[in-house]
KELO-93258 format. One record per residue: x, y, z of N, C-alpha, C in turn. Coordinates in steps of 0.1 Angstrom, whole numbers, plus 5000, padded with zeros to 4 digits. Layout:
<sites>
XYZXYZXYZ...
</sites>
This chain:
<sites>
705405867134704405897144703906037143702606057143702106187140701606247153702406257163702106317176703406347184703306437193704306457203703806387216704806357225704406297238705206367249704506417259705106477271704806387282705706387292705506297303706406317315706206227324707006217337707206077340708406037344708705907349709205917364708505847373708905857387709605727392710705747399711505637404711605647419711205547427711405547441712705467445713305517455714605457460714505437475714305317479714205287493715505207498716305267507717505217511718305167499718505257489719205227477719905357473720705347463721405457457721205467442720205547438719805547424720805607416721505717420722505777412723605847421724705777422725805827431726705927423727406017431728406097425729706017428730906087425732206017426732605997441731906057450732206037464731405907469730405867461729605757465728305797471728105927474726805977479725806007468724505997471723606037460723806177455723706197442724006327436723106437441723806547444723106667448723506797441722706897440723107017434723907097445724407217441725207297450724407347462723107347461722207387472721607277480722107147477721807037485720606957480720006987468718906907463719306777457718706667461719106537456718406527442719206477432718706447419719406337412718806287402719406177393719606227379720706197373720906237359720106157349720006217337719306137327720006007323721306007325722105887322721705777332721405807344721005707354719705637350718805717343717505657338717705577325718505627317718705567304719405427305720405417314721205297315720405177318719405167327718605047329717805017317717405117309716605097297717505027287718705077285719605017276720004877279720204857292720504717297719304627294718104667296717004587293716904547278717104647270717104627255718204527251719404547257720504457254720204317258719604297270719204167274718104097265717304187259716304137250716904107236718104127234718804097221718704207211718304327215718204437206719604497205719904567194721204637192721204757200722304767209722504887217724004927216724205037210725605087208726305137220725605227227726305307238726105227251726805117252726705037264728104967266728604977278730004917280730004767277731004727270731204577268732704557268733004427271734404397274735004297263736304297262736904197254738304167260738904047256740204017260741204067250742404107255743504147246744804107252745804097243747104057248747904177253748504167265749304277270750704277265751504377269752904397264753804277269753504227280754304127286753803977284752903967275752303837272751103797280750703887289749503857297748303887290747203827294745803847288745103947297744704057290744004167297742504177293741704217303740304237300740104397299739604437288739504587285738204617279737704737281736404777274736604797259735604767252735604797237735604947235736204987224736105127219734805137212734405257209733205277201733305217187734405227181734705157168734505007169735104947180735004797182733504757185732804837192731404807196730604817183730804907174730104917162730404797153731604767152732004647143731404517148731304507161730804387167729304377165728604487167727104477165726604467151727404527142726904527128727804437119728604347125729404257117730204327106730904427110731804497101733204467105734004427095735404387097736304497102736204617095737004727099736304857094735804937104735105057101735905157093737205147095738105247087738005217072737705097069737605067054736305107048735305137057734005167052733905317048733705347035733605477030732205527027731205437029729805467026729105517039729005657039728405717051727005677052726305667041724805627042724605497049725505397046725405267052725605277067726605357071726905367086725705437093725105537087724005607093722805507094722505427084721505327084721705237095722905187097723205097108722905157121723405287123723205347136721705357140720905387130719405407133718805267135719505157133719005027137719104997152720005077158720305057172719205127180718505057190717405107197717705217206718905227211719305337220719505467212720105457200720205567191718905617185718005517182716705557177715905637187716205617200715405687210716205807215717505797218718205897225719205977217719405927204720405997196721805957199722806027193724205977195725106087190726306087195727506157190728506047185728706037172729505927167730605997159731805977164733006037158734105927157734105847147735005737145735505727131736805717128737305677115736805767104736805887106736305987096734805997095734105927103732605937103732206017115731706137112731306227123729906267122729106217132727606237132727206287146726306377146725606417158724106407156723506307162722106277160721306317173720506417172719706467183718506367185718406307196717406197198716006257199715106167194713606197195713206207209713806127218713406127232714406207240713906307247714806387256714306387270715206357279715006357294715506487300714906537310715506637319716106567331716606637341717106577353716006547362716206437370715106387378715306427393714606527397714806577410713906507420714506487432713906417443712806507449711606457450710506547455710206517470710906427476710706397491711706477499711306567507712106667514713006607525712506497531713206437542714306327539714706327527715706227523717006247530717606137535718806147542719806027537721006057535722005947531722305867543722505737541722905647551724205577548725105557557726305487555726305347562726605247555726705117561728105057560728705017571730004957571729804807567730704767558730704637552732004567555732004447561733204377564733504287552734704307547735204227536735604087541735403987533735903847538737403827535738103937529739503917526740304027533741603997535742604097539743204147527743904267528744704327518746104317521747004327511748404317514748904447521750004437527750604557535750704677526750304787531750504927524749604937512748704847510747704857499746404917505745804997497744605077502743305007496742304987505741104947500740205057496738905027492738005127487737605227498737605187510737205277521738305377525739505347520740605437524741405387536741105267542741805207552743205157547744305167555745505107551746005007561746404887557747004797566748504817566749004897575750304947574751304867583750804767590751704687598751304537598752104457604751804307603750504277610750104347621748904327628747704347619747804457611746804487602746604387591747604317587747604217577746804087582746604077595745803967600744303987599743904107597742504137597741904167583740704137581740004177568739704327569739304387558739104527557737604557558737304687560736004737561735704837550734604817543734204907532733004977536732405057527731305137530730305137519729005117522727905127512727105247516726805327507726005457509724705447502723605477508722305467502721505587507720405617501719405707506718305627514717905677525716905607533715605597525715205707518714105717509714205837500713905817487713905927478712905897467712405997461711405987450711706077439712306027428712806107417711706117406711606237400710606257389711306317377711306247366712006287354711006337344711206457338710406507327711006447314710106427304710606387291709706437280710206447268709406487257709906397245708906357237709206277225708806357212709806397204709506477192709906397180708906347173709106257161709706337150709606467150710206547139711706557140712306507151713806517153714506457141713906357135714606277124714106317110713506427109712906467096714006477085715106527088716206537079716706407075716806317084717406177081716406097073715106127075714106057067714206097053714406227051714606287037715906227031716906197039718106137033718005987031716905927035716705787032717405687041717805737053718605647062717705587074716505637075715605587085714205617081713305537087711805567084711305667094712105717103711705817113711305747126710905827136710405767148709005717147708805597149707505537145706705507158705405467156704505427167705105307174705705217167706305097173707505137182708305237177709405287186708905337199707805417198707205477210706705377219706005277214705405167223706505087230707605067222708804997228709405077239709505217237710105297247709105307259707805317257706805327268706905197277706905087270706904957278708204947287709304977281710604967288710705077299710205197297710205297307709405267319708405177318707605147329708105037338709204967334709704847341711204847343711904917336713404897335714104927348713605027356714305057369714004937379712804887379712404777387713204647383713404627370714104507366715604517368716204637369717604657370718104637385718304517389718604487403720104467406720904567407722204557411722304577426723504567432723604587447723104717452723404827445723004957449721704997444721204937433719904967427718804877432719104767439718004697445717304777455716004797454715304897462714805017454715305027441714805127432713705067423712605137422711505087414710805197406710205157395709305247387708005257396707705377400706505397408705505487402705805557391704905657385705205677371704205707363704505747349703305827344703505937337702506017330702906027316701905997307702106017292701006097287701306207281700406307275700706307260699806257252700006247237699206367231699906447223699406567217699606587202699106687197699406727183700906757182701506737170702906757169703306907171702406997169702707137170702307197184702007117193701607167207702907157216703107267223704307277231703907297246704207207254703907207268705107227277705007287289706107307298706507177305707607187313708107077321707007037331706506917329705306867337705706827351707006807354707406777368707206887377707107007372706907127380705507127386704607047380703207037385703006917394704106847398703906727406704506757420703706707430704106717444704006577451705106537458705106417465704806437480703906367486703506377500703706247507704506237517704706117525703506087534702905967533701805937541702105827551701305807561701505697571701405557565700305547557700105407551700305407536699905517529700205537515700705677512701605677503702105807498701105867488701205997486700306067477701106147467700706137454701306207443700306307438700506427439699506527434700006577420699006577411699306627397698506747395699106867394698406987394698307047380698406967370698407017356697106997349696006967357694706937351694207057343694307177349693807307343694607337331695907317331696807337319696307247308696207117310695807027300694407047295693507097304692107117300692107237290693007327291693007447282693407397267694007287266694407237253693707097250692507077256691806947254691606907240691307007231691106967217692306927209693506957215694706927209695506817215694906757226695406647233694706517230695406417226694806287221694506197233695406187243695106107254696106137266695606107278696406117290696405987298697505927300697605807308698505827320698105767331698805777344699005637350700205607353700505477359701105487373700605407382701105417396700705287403701205267415700905147423699805177433698605147431697505187441697605117454698505017456698704957469699605037478700405117472701405207480701205347478700405397468700405537464698905577461698605697464697305757460697605867450696805877440696805977430695506047429695406177431694106237430693706257415692506207412692106197397691506337394692406427391692006567388692106607373692606517365692706547351691606487343690806567337689606527330689906437318689306327317689506237306690706147307691506157317692706077319692305937323693205837318693005697322694105667332693705587343694605557353694905407353696105367354696505217353697405177365697305057369698204997379699504977371700605027376701905027369702404887369702004797378702504657378701604567369700304577371699404477364699004537350699104667349698604747337697104747336696404707346694904707346694504847349693304887343692805027346692305027360692605137367692205157381690905247381
</sites>
């Protein structure tokens, strides 16, 4: 691919929890700003690729194993086991051909995009991904966490603790089912910056283990990035949707700043508004920029068309607005 791509992906979260910390609350910085990690955005993309039958290495998978007392246990695969399963390798320890292992890794769509740290059985690789995400900060200032009590249909045994911390310490408690807690944000709007650098794999191309990051790789990433959050409907993620995307395709040698710094979210009575204030910046490099595409839902959001030459699309129908 003979270009760099800069952009922003926007995720809305309505009565949902896009990215929780270990307390169950939406992740926040030390000064209270709500944000989502890059892992939260990559995971739905990897799940979508996996569901499509593509090879995805860095995704949790399970297997059965025999326990010490003869019981059957369900455990996660190790990285070695995941690799062996995906690439039909009997035993990675017996593989001494580093080039073959690298070729296999570059066949995995998640590694082709995001890179990997692979340290198994004497094979140690650190592959910097062509696609790099920043942290996705919430641009809606009035976000508030909400706690919902959930009544379990089951009781727990005496002196055993449920997820909410309640203890049934007496016989009376054993007669009752337990109460759990679901924590969501009432409303949040996360904006992730990203950059795609096709030169990230230049050394590996020279080694003959990959053809590099191609136009087909980019189009696959682009399509998945526009729908994966909407498609990933778990209990806590139902209510999270792809609401915005900006793609700026440039010369390989053009270096742009973090474009989320130029985006403002404004809550409206009937429609929300997303302001993109990088028009002047992009205009200064217009001869080195190939295209600018903006995706949003015109039924729920307004975007001021301030970027000269940009094309605007409905993020759901993909029709030009």
